[in-house]
N, CA and C atoms as an extended XYZ file, in Angstrom:
609
Properties=species:S:1:pos:R:3:atomname:S:1:resname:S:1:resid:I:1 pbc="F F F"
N         0.900       -1.243       -0.038 N   MET     1
C        -0.010        0.214       -0.091 CA  MET     1
C         0.967        1.133        0.000 C   MET     1
N         1.925        1.274        0.720 N   LYS     2
C         2.745        2.303        0.809 CA  LYS     2
C         3.409        2.581       -0.521 C   LYS     2
N         3.732        1.557       -1.104 N   HIS     3
C         4.392        1.673       -2.461 CA  HIS     3
C         3.383        2.293       -3.403 C   HIS     3
N         2.258        1.845       -3.489 N   ILE     4
C         1.178        2.398       -4.410 CA  ILE     4
C         0.910        3.940       -4.130 C   ILE     4
N         0.860        4.262       -2.730 N   SER     5
C         0.676        5.715       -2.396 CA  SER     5
C         1.804        6.494       -2.975 C   SER     5
N         3.093        6.002       -2.936 N   ILE     6
C         4.189        6.873       -3.398 CA  ILE     6
C         4.042        6.991       -4.999 C   ILE     6
N         3.639        5.929       -5.693 N   LEU     7
C         3.501        6.066       -7.073 CA  LEU     7
C         2.342        6.942       -7.384 C   LEU     7
N         1.195        7.009       -6.628 N   SER     8
C         0.211        7.923       -6.930 CA  SER     8
C         0.574        9.347       -6.673 C   SER     8
N         1.331        9.643       -5.716 N   LEU     9
C         1.902       10.787       -5.443 CA  LEU     9
C         2.776       11.416       -6.568 C   LEU     9
N         3.654       10.439       -6.934 N   ALA    10
C         4.627       10.899       -8.108 CA  ALA    10
C         3.597       11.289       -9.385 C   ALA    10
N         2.673       10.446       -9.574 N   ALA    11
C         1.784       10.711      -10.797 CA  ALA    11
C         1.176       12.132      -10.672 C   ALA    11
N         0.792       12.381       -9.503 N   ILE    12
C         0.003       13.708       -9.424 CA  ILE    12
C         0.906       14.910       -9.515 C   ILE    12
N         2.226       14.710       -8.965 N   LEU    13
C         3.227       15.683       -9.228 CA  LEU    13
C         3.559       15.880      -10.639 C   LEU    13
N         3.857       14.835      -11.392 N   LEU    14
C         4.127       14.853      -12.841 CA  LEU    14
C         2.972       15.639      -13.648 C   LEU    14
N         1.800       15.273      -13.241 N   ALA    15
C         0.597       15.891      -13.996 CA  ALA    15
C         0.769       17.338      -13.655 C   ALA    15
N         0.911       17.735      -12.495 N   SER    16
C         0.979       19.143      -12.061 CA  SER    16
C         2.013       19.894      -12.842 C   SER    16
N         3.172       19.316      -12.922 N   CYS    17
C         4.252       19.947      -13.641 CA  CYS    17
C         3.894       20.029      -15.092 C   CYS    17
N         3.266       19.136      -15.652 N   GLY    18
C         2.832       19.099      -17.039 CA  GLY    18
C         1.819       20.346      -17.332 C   GLY    18
N         0.865       20.396      -16.339 N   ASN    19
C        -0.051       21.628      -16.528 CA  ASN    19
C         0.508       22.899      -16.445 C   ASN    19
N         1.524       23.060      -15.484 N   THR    20
C         2.237       24.356      -15.456 CA  THR    20
C         3.050       24.740      -16.703 C   THR    20
N         3.630       23.671      -17.310 N   SER    21
C         4.426       23.860      -18.568 CA  SER    21
C         3.582       24.261      -19.601 C   SER    21
N         2.313       23.569      -19.687 N   ASN    22
C         1.538       24.115      -20.855 CA  ASN    22
C         0.931       25.407      -20.777 C   ASN    22
N         0.623       25.811      -19.464 N   SER    23
C         0.321       27.082      -19.216 CA  SER    23
C         1.335       28.270      -19.603 C   SER    23
N         2.614       27.822      -19.291 N   GLY    24
C         3.679       28.788      -19.698 CA  GLY    24
C         3.887       29.014      -21.271 C   GLY    24
N         3.548       27.890      -21.981 N   ASP    25
C         3.785       27.884      -23.473 CA  ASP    25
C         2.756       28.933      -23.797 C   ASP    25
N         1.531       28.815      -23.516 N   LYS    26
C         0.457       29.653      -24.030 CA  LYS    26
C         0.768       31.128      -23.712 C   LYS    26
N         1.335       31.440      -22.497 N   LYS    27
C         1.637       32.735      -22.253 CA  LYS    27
C         2.642       33.270      -23.171 C   LYS    27
N         3.718       32.430      -23.246 N   SER    28
C         4.876       32.812      -24.180 CA  SER    28
C         4.615       33.022      -25.684 C   SER    28
N         3.375       32.285      -26.075 N   ASP    29
C         3.062       32.330      -27.336 CA  ASP    29
C         2.257       33.768      -27.661 C   ASP    29
N         1.737       34.489      -26.634 N   ALA    30
C         0.891       35.648      -26.656 CA  ALA    30
C         1.862       36.779      -27.124 C   ALA    30
N         1.436       37.474      -28.327 N   ILE    31
C         2.227       38.563      -28.757 CA  ILE    31
C         1.506       39.905      -28.067 C   ILE    31
N         2.533       40.722      -27.400 N   PRO    32
C         1.972       41.760      -26.708 CA  PRO    32
C         1.552       42.964      -27.748 C   PRO    32
N         0.663       43.752      -27.192 N   LEU    33
C         0.310       44.905      -28.061 CA  LEU    33
C         1.295       46.081      -27.828 C   LEU    33
N         1.234       47.084      -28.738 N   PHE    34
C         2.250       48.062      -28.515 CA  PHE    34
C         1.294       49.397      -28.593 C   PHE    34
N         1.963       50.606      -28.214 N   GLU    35
C         1.321       51.902      -28.359 CA  GLU    35
C         1.118       52.281      -29.640 C   GLU    35
N         0.076       52.801      -30.149 N   ILE    36
C        -0.228       52.961      -31.719 CA  ILE    36
C         0.697       54.089      -32.269 C   ILE    36
N         1.231       55.000      -31.343 N   VAL    37
C         2.135       55.868      -31.784 CA  VAL    37
C         3.477       55.927      -30.959 C   VAL    37
N         4.506       56.178      -31.648 N   ASN    38
C         5.819       56.070      -30.893 CA  ASN    38
C         6.131       57.533      -30.471 C   ASN    38
N         5.648       58.400      -31.075 N   ASN    39
C         5.949       59.790      -30.631 CA  ASN    39
C         4.601       60.714      -30.726 C   ASN    39
N         3.836       60.820      -29.673 N   PRO    40
C         2.563       61.479      -29.555 CA  PRO    40
C         2.787       62.914      -29.972 C   PRO    40
N         3.837       63.491      -29.982 N   GLU    41
C         4.145       64.922      -30.174 CA  GLU    41
C         4.090       65.104      -31.717 C   GLU    41
N         4.459       64.011      -32.521 N   HIS    42
C         4.511       64.137      -33.892 CA  HIS    42
C         3.846       62.751      -34.537 C   HIS    42
N         2.601       62.600      -34.443 N   PRO    43
C         1.881       61.408      -34.685 CA  PRO    43
C         1.671       60.994      -36.217 C   PRO    43
N         2.724       60.894      -36.914 N   LYS    44
C         2.651       60.872      -38.415 CA  LYS    44
C         2.434       59.338      -38.667 C   LYS    44
N         2.851       58.466      -37.827 N   HIS    45
C         2.655       56.997      -38.103 CA  HIS    45
C         1.713       56.436      -36.877 C   HIS    45
N         0.678       55.835      -37.349 N   VAL    46
C        -0.170       55.159      -36.334 CA  VAL    46
C        -0.307       53.584      -36.852 C   VAL    46
N         0.202       52.668      -35.949 N   ALA    47
C         0.448       51.329      -36.229 CA  ALA    47
C        -0.524       50.531      -35.184 C   ALA    47
N        -0.922       49.256      -35.597 N   LEU    48
C        -1.771       48.426      -34.922 CA  LEU    48
C        -1.165       46.868      -35.273 C   LEU    48
N        -1.392       46.033      -34.204 N   ARG    49
C        -1.097       44.733      -34.528 CA  ARG    49
C        -2.329       43.793      -34.985 C   ARG    49
N        -1.917       43.055      -35.874 N   LEU    50
C        -3.110       42.026      -36.314 CA  LEU    50
C        -3.132       40.790      -35.637 C   LEU    50
N        -3.933       40.701      -34.625 N   VAL    51
C        -3.989       39.671      -33.524 CA  VAL    51
C        -4.842       38.494      -34.016 C   VAL    51
N        -5.582       38.589      -34.948 N   GLY    52
C        -6.597       37.383      -35.417 CA  GLY    52
C        -6.628       37.441      -36.852 C   GLY    52
N        -6.944       36.130      -37.428 N   ARG    53
C        -7.294       36.052      -38.782 CA  ARG    53
C        -8.491       35.025      -39.137 C   ARG    53
N        -9.323       35.450      -39.879 N   THR    54
C       -10.454       34.639      -40.362 CA  THR    54
C       -10.386       34.639      -41.928 C   THR    54
N       -10.375       33.451      -42.618 N   ASP    55
C       -10.371       33.311      -43.955 CA  ASP    55
C       -11.873       33.196      -44.517 C   ASP    55
N       -12.432       34.050      -45.252 N   ASN    56
C       -13.843       34.056      -45.704 CA  ASN    56
C       -13.754       33.584      -47.241 C   ASN    56
N       -14.894       33.574      -47.853 N   ASP    57
C       -14.891       33.066      -49.198 CA  ASP    57
C       -14.131       34.060      -50.166 C   ASP    57
N       -14.339       35.286      -49.956 N   THR    58
C       -13.618       36.321      -50.798 CA  THR    58
C       -12.661       37.291      -50.332 C   THR    58
N       -12.490       36.995      -48.880 N   SER    59
C       -11.681       38.089      -48.172 CA  SER    59
C       -10.906       37.416      -47.093 C   SER    59
N        -9.954       38.221      -46.340 N   VAL    60
C        -9.391       37.849      -45.172 CA  VAL    60
C        -9.678       38.791      -44.060 C   VAL    60
N       -10.055       38.581      -43.018 N   SER    61
C       -10.366       39.414      -41.912 CA  SER    61
C        -9.495       39.158      -40.775 C   SER    61
N        -9.075       40.405      -40.137 N   TYR    62
C        -8.222       40.427      -39.003 CA  TYR    62
C        -8.960       41.224      -37.802 C   TYR    62
N        -8.443       41.085      -36.722 N   VAL    63
C        -8.706       41.905      -35.676 CA  VAL    63
C        -7.478       42.865      -35.377 C   VAL    63
N        -7.516       44.085      -35.624 N   ALA    64
C        -6.307       45.076      -35.474 CA  ALA    64
C        -6.516       45.668      -34.024 C   ALA    64
N        -5.465       45.538      -33.269 N   GLN    65
C        -5.432       46.119      -31.956 CA  GLN    65
C        -4.091       46.853      -31.526 C   GLN    65
N        -4.272       47.723      -30.768 N   GLY    66
C        -3.019       48.399      -30.236 CA  GLY    66
C        -3.388       49.183      -28.758 C   GLY    66
N        -2.366       49.931      -28.404 N   LEU    67
C        -2.672       50.581      -27.030 CA  LEU    67
C        -2.557       51.968      -27.346 C   LEU    67
N        -3.509       52.770      -26.538 N   TYR    68
C        -3.314       54.133      -26.417 CA  TYR    68
C        -3.434       54.651      -25.013 C   TYR    68
N        -2.461       55.270      -24.414 N   LYS    69
C        -2.273       55.484      -23.049 CA  LYS    69
C        -2.815       54.252      -22.114 C   LYS    69
N        -2.365       53.029      -22.613 N   GLY    70
C        -2.624       51.952      -21.728 CA  GLY    70
C        -3.943       51.213      -22.044 C   GLY    70
N        -4.824       51.953      -22.736 N   ASP    71
C        -6.072       51.215      -23.227 CA  ASP    71
C        -6.036       50.556      -24.363 C   ASP    71
N        -6.749       49.424      -24.595 N   THR    72
C        -6.700       48.649      -25.913 CA  THR    72
C        -7.703       49.510      -26.873 C   THR    72
N        -7.168       49.552      -28.126 N   VAL    73
C        -8.063       50.402      -29.018 CA  VAL    73
C        -7.937       49.532      -30.464 C   VAL    73
N        -8.828       49.652      -31.271 N   GLY    74
C        -8.763       48.792      -32.462 CA  GLY    74
C       -10.178       48.621      -33.240 C   GLY    74
N       -10.132       47.721      -34.262 N   PHE    75
C       -11.240       47.739      -35.109 CA  PHE    75
C       -10.924       46.334      -35.945 C   PHE    75
N       -12.073       45.882      -36.673 N   HIS    76
C       -11.903       44.826      -37.730 CA  HIS    76
C       -11.436       45.307      -39.228 C   HIS    76
N       -10.542       44.638      -39.693 N   ILE    77
C       -10.174       45.171      -41.002 CA  ILE    77
C       -10.404       43.945      -41.966 C   ILE    77
N       -10.861       44.049      -43.131 N   GLU    78
C       -11.097       43.006      -43.996 CA  GLU    78
C       -10.518       43.377      -45.368 C   GLU    78
N        -9.707       42.488      -45.836 N   LEU    79
C        -9.137       42.757      -47.197 CA  LEU    79
C        -9.439       41.552      -48.145 C   LEU    79
N        -9.646       42.046      -49.566 N   ASN    80
C       -10.068       40.947      -50.386 CA  ASN    80
C        -8.851       40.063      -50.696 C   ASN    80
N        -9.312       38.872      -51.089 N   HIS    81
C        -8.307       37.827      -51.629 CA  HIS    81
C        -7.602       38.328      -52.691 C   HIS    81
N        -8.226       39.001      -53.668 N   GLN    82
C        -7.749       39.316      -54.886 CA  GLN    82
C        -7.550       40.860      -54.878 C   GLN    82
N        -6.288       41.245      -54.518 N   ILE    83
C        -5.834       42.700      -54.855 CA  ILE    83
C        -4.721       42.609      -55.887 C   ILE    83
N        -5.162       43.184      -57.063 N   ALA    84
C        -4.163       43.259      -58.079 CA  ALA    84
C        -3.107       44.438      -57.891 C   ALA    84
N        -1.927       44.305      -58.576 N   ALA    85
C        -0.963       45.231      -58.733 CA  ALA    85
C        -1.542       46.453      -59.203 C   ALA    85
N        -1.133       47.424      -58.593 N   GLY    86
C        -1.572       48.831      -59.175 CA  GLY    86
C        -0.346       49.635      -60.122 C   GLY    86
N         0.899       48.934      -59.994 N   ILE    87
C         2.015       49.501      -60.682 CA  ILE    87
C         2.461       48.288      -61.855 C   ILE    87
N         2.603       48.836      -62.946 N   ASN    88
C         2.785       47.948      -64.158 CA  ASN    88
C         4.374       47.727      -63.956 C   ASN    88
N         4.766       46.608      -64.688 N   PRO    89
C         6.173       46.197      -64.766 CA  PRO    89
C         7.146       47.365      -65.105 C   PRO    89
N         6.663       48.270      -66.039 N   ASP    90
C         7.452       49.331      -66.510 CA  ASP    90
C         7.520       50.547      -65.548 C   ASP    90
N         6.729       50.467      -64.454 N   GLY    91
C         6.726       51.427      -63.360 CA  GLY    91
C         5.508       52.478      -63.566 C   GLY    91
N         4.713       52.274      -64.583 N   SER    92
C         3.732       53.133      -64.936 CA  SER    92
C         2.428       52.663      -63.924 C   SER    92
N         1.410       53.559      -63.858 N   VAL    93
C         0.292       53.391      -63.041 CA  VAL    93
C        -0.773       52.455      -63.773 C   VAL    93
N        -1.225       51.387      -63.253 N   ASN    94
C        -2.312       50.705      -63.902 CA  ASN    94
C        -3.668       51.192      -63.369 C   ASN    94
N        -4.291       52.135      -64.244 N   ASN    95
C        -5.405       52.925      -63.993 CA  ASN    95
C        -6.586       51.841      -63.933 C   ASN    95
N        -6.485       50.742      -64.714 N   GLU    96
C        -7.716       49.865      -64.669 CA  GLU    96
C        -7.905       49.057      -63.527 C   GLU    96
N        -6.811       48.677      -62.780 N   THR    97
C        -7.078       47.885      -61.670 CA  THR    97
C        -6.351       48.439      -60.508 C   THR    97
N        -5.546       49.605      -60.668 N   GLY    98
C        -4.898       50.126      -59.451 CA  GLY    98
C        -5.909       50.736      -58.494 C   GLY    98
N        -7.025       51.367      -58.940 N   PHE    99
C        -7.796       52.212      -57.994 CA  PHE    99
C        -9.119       51.462      -57.831 C   PHE    99
N        -9.541       51.008      -56.710 N   THR   100
C       -10.673       50.236      -56.382 CA  THR   100
C       -11.233       50.561      -55.115 C   THR   100
N       -12.547       50.688      -55.075 N   THR   101
C       -13.241       50.751      -53.702 CA  THR   101
C       -13.742       49.336      -53.316 C   THR   101
N       -13.442       49.154      -52.012 N   GLY   102
C       -14.136       47.843      -51.580 CA  GLY   102
C       -12.966       46.840      -51.280 C   GLY   102
N       -11.751       47.137      -51.572 N   LEU   103
C       -10.697       45.995      -51.510 CA  LEU   103
C       -10.251       45.924      -49.788 C   LEU   103
N       -10.406       47.116      -49.244 N   ILE   104
C        -9.945       47.154      -47.762 CA  ILE   104
C       -11.137       47.843      -46.962 C   ILE   104
N       -11.723       47.118      -45.962 N   THR   105
C       -12.918       47.674      -45.151 CA  THR   105
C       -12.469       47.723      -43.787 C   THR   105
N       -12.909       48.825      -43.129 N   PHE   106
C       -12.813       48.971      -41.675 CA  PHE   106
C       -14.149       48.918      -41.025 C   PHE   106
N       -14.214       47.983      -39.916 N   THR   107
C       -15.627       47.909      -39.367 CA  THR   107
C       -15.385       48.029      -37.730 C   THR   107
N       -16.339       48.604      -37.164 N   ARG   108
C       -16.485       48.804      -35.731 CA  ARG   108
C       -16.417       47.334      -35.231 C   ARG   108
N       -15.522       47.052      -34.011 N   SER   109
C       -15.523       45.762      -33.421 CA  SER   109
C       -16.038       45.868      -31.933 C   SER   109
N       -16.306       47.195      -31.459 N   GLY   110
C       -16.884       47.443      -30.132 CA  GLY   110
C       -16.377       48.709      -29.567 C   GLY   110
N       -16.402       48.762      -28.269 N   PRO   111
C       -15.916       50.057      -27.629 CA  PRO   111
C       -14.454       50.228      -27.874 C   PRO   111
N       -13.664       49.407      -28.085 N   GLU   112
C       -12.289       49.629      -28.366 CA  GLU   112
C       -12.188       50.317      -29.788 C   GLU   112
N       -13.154       50.250      -30.809 N   SER   113
C       -13.260       51.022      -31.877 CA  SER   113
C       -13.515       52.461      -31.586 C   SER   113
N       -14.380       52.679      -30.665 N   ASP   114
C       -14.653       54.131      -30.226 CA  ASP   114
C       -13.462       54.746      -29.745 C   ASP   114
N       -12.717       54.100      -28.881 N   ARG   115
C       -11.669       54.545      -28.162 CA  ARG   115
C       -10.519       54.879      -29.339 C   ARG   115
N       -10.577       54.114      -30.335 N   PHE   116
C        -9.489       54.321      -31.458 CA  PHE   116
C        -9.721       55.563      -32.078 C   PHE   116
N       -10.865       55.854      -32.707 N   VAL   117
C       -11.289       57.018      -33.436 CA  VAL   117
C       -11.197       58.279      -32.454 C   VAL   117
N       -11.547       58.217      -31.092 N   ALA   118
C       -11.441       59.165      -30.235 CA  ALA   118
C        -9.770       59.453      -30.116 C   ALA   118
N        -8.934       58.545      -29.910 N   ALA   119
C        -7.497       58.640      -29.874 CA  ALA   119
C        -7.010       59.324      -31.047 C   ALA   119
N        -7.432       58.858      -32.224 N   LEU   120
C        -6.864       59.441      -33.474 CA  LEU   120
C        -7.300       60.949      -33.711 C   LEU   120
N        -8.444       61.205      -33.099 N   GLY   121
C        -8.886       62.514      -33.000 CA  GLY   121
C        -8.085       63.315      -32.216 C   GLY   121
N        -7.766       62.798      -31.085 N   ALA   122
C        -6.999       63.624      -30.030 CA  ALA   122
C        -5.519       63.865      -30.629 C   ALA   122
N        -4.989       62.750      -31.252 N   LEU   123
C        -3.647       62.860      -31.808 CA  LEU   123
C        -3.568       63.943      -32.973 C   LEU   123
N        -4.605       63.945      -33.669 N   TRP   124
C        -4.657       64.711      -34.849 CA  TRP   124
C        -5.367       66.025      -34.717 C   TRP   124
N        -5.670       66.336      -33.495 N   ASN   125
C        -6.452       67.656      -33.183 CA  ASN   125
C        -7.760       67.654      -33.736 C   ASN   125
N        -8.336       66.644      -34.003 N   VAL   126
C        -9.873       66.680      -34.384 CA  VAL   126
C       -10.711       66.207      -33.318 C   VAL   126
N       -11.380       67.117      -32.539 N   GLY   127
C       -11.935       66.783      -31.232 CA  GLY   127
C       -13.265       66.513      -31.298 C   GLY   127
N       -14.099       66.338      -32.260 N   ASP   128
C       -15.374       66.361      -32.145 CA  ASP   128
C       -15.972       64.902      -32.554 C   ASP   128
N       -15.018       63.985      -32.597 N   VAL   129
C       -15.500       62.408      -32.948 CA  VAL   129
C       -15.275       61.743      -31.658 C   VAL   129
N       -16.175       60.829      -31.317 N   THR   130
C       -16.124       60.117      -30.015 CA  THR   130
C       -16.495       58.561      -30.355 C   THR   130
N       -17.027       58.245      -31.458 N   GLN   131
C       -17.329       56.817      -31.760 CA  GLN   131
C       -17.124       56.534      -33.192 C   GLN   131
N       -16.757       55.220      -33.532 N   MET   132
C       -16.570       54.824      -34.906 CA  MET   132
C       -17.851       54.661      -35.484 C   MET   132
N       -18.111       54.839      -36.811 N   LYS   133
C       -19.182       54.601      -37.509 CA  LYS   133
C       -19.703       53.170      -37.407 C   LYS   133
N       -21.053       52.991      -37.226 N   PRO   134
C       -21.574       51.635      -37.060 CA  PRO   134
C       -21.419       50.721      -38.370 C   PRO   134
N       -21.353       51.373      -39.544 N   GLY   135
C       -21.372       50.693      -40.770 CA  GLY   135
C       -19.866       50.469      -41.256 C   GLY   135
N       -19.646       49.744      -42.281 N   PRO   136
C       -18.307       49.539      -42.753 CA  PRO   136
C       -17.913       50.804      -43.395 C   PRO   136
N       -16.621       51.079      -43.461 N   VAL   137
C       -15.971       52.096      -44.000 CA  VAL   137
C       -15.124       51.648      -45.128 C   VAL   137
N       -15.263       52.073      -46.418 N   GLU   138
C       -14.682       51.678      -47.510 CA  GLU   138
C       -14.035       52.610      -48.297 C   GLU   138
N       -12.640       52.929      -48.107 N   PRO   139
C       -12.005       53.929      -48.673 CA  PRO   139
C       -11.592       53.391      -50.163 C   PRO   139
N       -11.415       54.467      -51.156 N   LEU   140
C       -10.960       54.175      -52.398 CA  LEU   140
C        -9.402       53.604      -52.258 C   LEU   140
N        -9.010       52.613      -52.797 N   VAL   141
C        -7.777       51.887      -52.533 CA  VAL   141
C        -6.871       51.969      -53.767 C   VAL   141
N        -5.659       52.448      -53.692 N   PHE   142
C        -4.674       52.377      -54.854 CA  PHE   142
C        -3.562       51.448      -54.297 C   PHE   142
N        -3.308       50.400      -54.998 N   SER   143
C        -2.285       49.385      -54.652 CA  SER   143
C        -0.873       49.904      -55.204 C   SER   143
N         0.094       50.255      -54.413 N   SER   144
C         1.317       50.892      -54.943 CA  SER   144
C         2.280       49.566      -55.044 C   SER   144
N         1.815       48.440      -55.388 N   ASN   145
C         2.671       47.189      -55.512 CA  ASN   145
C         2.814       46.865      -56.992 C   ASN   145
N         3.798       46.240      -57.189 N   ARG   146
C         4.171       45.660      -58.573 CA  ARG   146
C         3.702       44.119      -58.679 C   ARG   146
N         3.014       43.677      -57.709 N   ALA   147
C         2.574       42.125      -57.666 CA  ALA   147
C         1.301       42.115      -56.898 C   ALA   147
N         0.547       41.225      -57.249 N   ALA   148
C        -0.814       41.101      -56.569 CA  ALA   148
C        -0.401       40.585      -55.057 C   ALA   148
N        -1.305       40.935      -54.068 N   VAL   149
C        -1.282       40.745      -52.716 CA  VAL   149
C        -1.249       39.228      -52.476 C   VAL   149
N        -0.389       38.591      -51.699 N   ASP   150
C        -0.474       37.186      -51.359 CA  ASP   150
C        -0.465       37.265      -49.683 C   ASP   150
N        -1.686       36.882      -49.226 N   HIS   151
C        -1.901       37.021      -47.635 CA  HIS   151
C        -1.043       36.016      -46.998 C   HIS   151
N        -0.557       35.016      -47.689 N   ASP   152
C         0.162       33.941      -46.960 CA  ASP   152
C         1.720       34.166      -47.226 C   ASP   152
N         2.223       35.010      -47.837 N   LYS   153
C         3.502       35.328      -48.003 CA  LYS   153
C         4.150       36.398      -47.205 C   LYS   153
N         5.148       36.263      -46.452 N   PRO   154
C         5.663       37.242      -45.575 CA  PRO   154
C         6.201       38.334      -46.502 C   PRO   154
N         5.393       39.683      -46.432 N   PHE   155
C         5.868       40.647      -47.327 CA  PHE   155
C         5.177       42.031      -46.802 C   PHE   155
N         5.689       42.970      -47.269 N   THR   156
C         5.209       44.325      -46.848 CA  THR   156
C         4.503       44.949      -47.989 C   THR   156
N         3.124       45.250      -47.915 N   TYR   157
C         2.428       45.635      -49.094 CA  TYR   157
C         2.158       47.189      -48.768 C   TYR   157
N         2.093       48.045      -49.747 N   SER   158
C         1.886       49.519      -49.664 CA  SER   158
C         0.740       49.885      -50.497 C   SER   158
N        -0.077       50.855      -49.809 N   PHE   159
C        -1.313       51.364      -50.548 CA  PHE   159
C        -1.309       52.881      -50.220 C   PHE   159
N        -2.218       53.427      -51.087 N   LYS   160
C        -2.732       54.773      -50.639 CA  LYS   160
C        -4.219       54.684      -50.595 C   LYS   160
N        -4.846       55.165      -49.397 N   LEU   161
C        -6.156       55.101      -49.164 CA  LEU   161
C        -6.889       56.554      -49.328 C   LEU   161
N        -8.010       56.512      -49.900 N   PHE   162
C        -8.616       57.967      -50.065 CA  PHE   162
C       -10.065       57.755      -49.331 C   PHE   162
N       -10.084       58.320      -48.268 N   PHE   163
C       -11.369       58.219      -47.401 CA  PHE   163
C       -12.220       59.513      -48.047 C   PHE   163
N       -13.610       59.154      -48.184 N   ALA   164
C       -14.514       60.207      -48.878 CA  ALA   164
C       -13.904       60.714      -50.113 C   ALA   164
N       -13.634       59.752      -51.130 N   PRO   165
C       -12.939       60.150      -52.323 CA  PRO   165
C       -13.744       61.119      -53.199 C   PRO   165
N       -15.040       61.274      -53.078 N   ASP   166
C       -15.759       62.205      -53.672 CA  ASP   166
C       -15.866       63.660      -53.065 C   ASP   166
N       -15.406       63.736      -51.945 N   ALA   167
C       -15.225       65.026      -51.154 CA  ALA   167
C       -14.311       66.054      -51.903 C   ALA   167
N       -14.433       67.431      -51.764 N   LYS   168
C       -13.686       68.252      -52.209 CA  LYS   168
C       -12.193       68.043      -51.912 C   LYS   168
N       -11.948       67.615      -50.704 N   VAL   169
C       -10.533       67.163      -50.247 CA  VAL   169
C       -10.558       65.943      -49.633 C   VAL   169
N       -10.334       64.915      -50.285 N   PRO   170
C       -10.511       63.576      -49.959 CA  PRO   170
C        -9.388       63.293      -48.946 C   PRO   170
N        -9.627       62.403      -47.953 N   GLY   171
C        -8.780       62.009      -46.816 CA  GLY   171
C        -7.736       61.028      -47.260 C   GLY   171
N        -6.448       61.486      -47.821 N   GLU   172
C        -5.420       60.695      -48.249 CA  GLU   172
C        -4.447       60.344      -47.398 C   GLU   172
N        -4.081       59.058      -47.330 N   VAL   173
C        -3.254       58.587      -46.374 CA  VAL   173
C        -2.450       57.251      -47.015 C   VAL   173
N        -1.210       57.226      -46.511 N   PHE   174
C        -0.372       56.023      -46.864 CA  PHE   174
C        -0.749       54.699      -45.920 C   PHE   174
N        -0.766       53.591      -46.476 N   PHE   175
C        -1.198       52.450      -45.730 CA  PHE   175
C        -0.252       51.265      -46.037 C   PHE   175
N         0.195       50.642      -44.928 N   THR   176
C         1.015       49.460      -45.057 CA  THR   176
C         0.381       48.352      -44.387 C   THR   176
N         0.587       47.192      -45.207 N   TYR   177
C        -0.059       45.808      -44.716 CA  TYR   177
C         1.042       44.879      -44.540 C   TYR   177
N         1.607       44.493      -43.413 N   ASP   178
C         2.854       43.809      -43.218 CA  ASP   178
C         2.497       42.330      -42.837 C   ASP   178
N         2.462       41.243      -43.766 N   THR   179
C         2.117       40.040      -43.479 CA  THR   179
C         3.145       39.407      -42.550 C   THR   179
N         4.366       39.867      -42.519 N   TYR   180
C         5.442       39.203      -41.775 CA  TYR   180
C         5.332       39.610      -40.381 C   TYR   180
N         5.387       40.925      -40.105 N   LYS   181
C         5.168       41.442      -38.702 CA  LYS   181
C         3.741       41.388      -38.092 C   LYS   181
N         2.857       41.099      -39.156 N   LYS   182
C         1.451       41.018      -38.698 CA  LYS   182
C         0.971       42.344      -38.146 C   LYS   182
N         1.338       43.435      -38.882 N   THR   183
C         0.917       44.931      -38.509 CA  THR   183
C         0.373       45.495      -39.592 C   THR   183
N        -0.534       46.555      -39.395 N   ILE   184
C        -0.756       47.620      -40.370 CA  ILE   184
C        -0.458       48.960      -39.863 C   ILE   184
N        -0.156       49.963      -40.769 N   GLU   185
C         0.236       51.160      -40.382 CA  GLU   185
C        -0.288       52.301      -41.408 C   GLU   185
N        -0.884       53.263      -40.554 N   PHE   186
C        -1.176       54.647      -41.457 CA  PHE   186
C        -0.191       55.463      -41.272 C   PHE   186
N         0.322       55.979      -42.481 N   GLN   187
C         1.374       56.947      -42.525 CA  GLN   187
C         0.886       58.223      -43.028 C   GLN   187
N         0.942       59.241      -42.223 N   GLU   188
C         0.390       60.588      -42.790 CA  GLU   188
C         0.932       61.184      -43.948 C   GLU   188
N         0.163       61.541      -44.913 N   LYS   189
C         0.897       62.299      -46.203 CA  LYS   189
C         0.869       63.789      -45.930 C   LYS   189
N        -0.257       64.504      -45.261 N   ASP   190
C        -0.357       65.868      -44.979 CA  ASP   190
C        -1.311       66.221      -43.982 C   ASP   190
N        -1.164       67.061      -43.090 N   THR   191
C        -2.060       67.295      -41.930 CA  THR   191
C        -3.327       67.825      -42.412 C   THR   191
N        -3.505       68.365      -43.754 N   GLN   192
C        -4.663       68.817      -44.345 CA  GLN   192
C        -5.652       67.779      -44.420 C   GLN   192
N        -5.215       66.533      -44.531 N   TYR   193
C        -6.305       65.388      -44.763 CA  TYR   193
C        -6.666       64.849      -43.308 C   TYR   193
N        -6.230       65.214      -42.309 N   ARG   194
C        -6.603       64.613      -40.943 CA  ARG   194
C        -7.911       64.600      -40.658 C   ARG   194
N        -8.801       65.759      -40.885 N   SER   195
C       -10.140       65.935      -40.359 CA  SER   195
C       -10.874       65.015      -41.313 C   SER   195
N       -10.706       64.944      -42.632 N   GLN   196
C       -11.496       64.098      -43.426 CA  GLN   196
C       -11.379       62.616      -43.061 C   GLN   196
N       -10.152       62.201      -42.820 N   ILE   197
C        -9.792       60.871      -42.366 CA  ILE   197
C       -10.621       60.450      -41.200 C   ILE   197
N       -10.421       61.221      -40.014 N   VAL   198
C       -11.110       60.943      -38.774 CA  VAL   198
C       -12.638       60.887      -38.800 C   VAL   198
N       -13.187       61.901      -39.704 N   HIS   199
C       -14.575       62.095      -39.800 CA  HIS   199
C       -15.104       61.038      -40.681 C   HIS   199
N       -14.289       60.389      -41.537 N   SER   200
C       -14.683       59.291      -42.214 CA  SER   200
C       -14.965       57.942      -41.484 C   SER   200
N       -14.018       57.983      -40.584 N   LEU   201
C       -13.892       56.729      -39.759 CA  LEU   201
C       -15.058       56.865      -38.504 C   LEU   201
N       -15.214       58.019      -37.899 N   GLY   202
C       -16.125       58.232      -36.867 CA  GLY   202
C       -17.128       59.268      -36.887 C   GLY   202
N       -17.993       59.321      -35.832 N   ASP   203
C       -19.035       60.268      -35.880 CA  ASP   203
C       -18.860       61.220      -34.423 C   ASP   203
């Protein structure tokens, strides 16, 4: 009996160690979020991490998240499976396939989306926006790439986004989709477009 009790105790200890190890592995696999701007005084670059992926029939969806003053902010982003090159092999612009609406869509995911547009407004001095639009936001997209997007290939893809493209002053911004780092980034082209971009995303 004593021998059996010792074996049972050893089995329990081993099981306990195994559970601890598995828990540690899960924690080590978690990728931490980062602040959406490195320099709040000059917020020309706004970046978020892609923390989830869902493959749909015609598109790939991600959860984009980051931190602003310690709070989680973010939204859903959906990119078409088929995003053609916007630059021809000779370096000229492909006007037929280069400019398309609906290739990239931003959608509210919850309170974190409201916090994102409020944070963007604060960073860009647009103070009257407090929540993300309830419906999808689809800017006009220009693909600045010489090859079609491959969502499964580690690569950095560049775009220009035009929010409210029919407006007198569309909200133009550079946009990067990095499938290797699993990040997206907005890179400001000019401060004159700030208000249009923020108001296109939020109310």
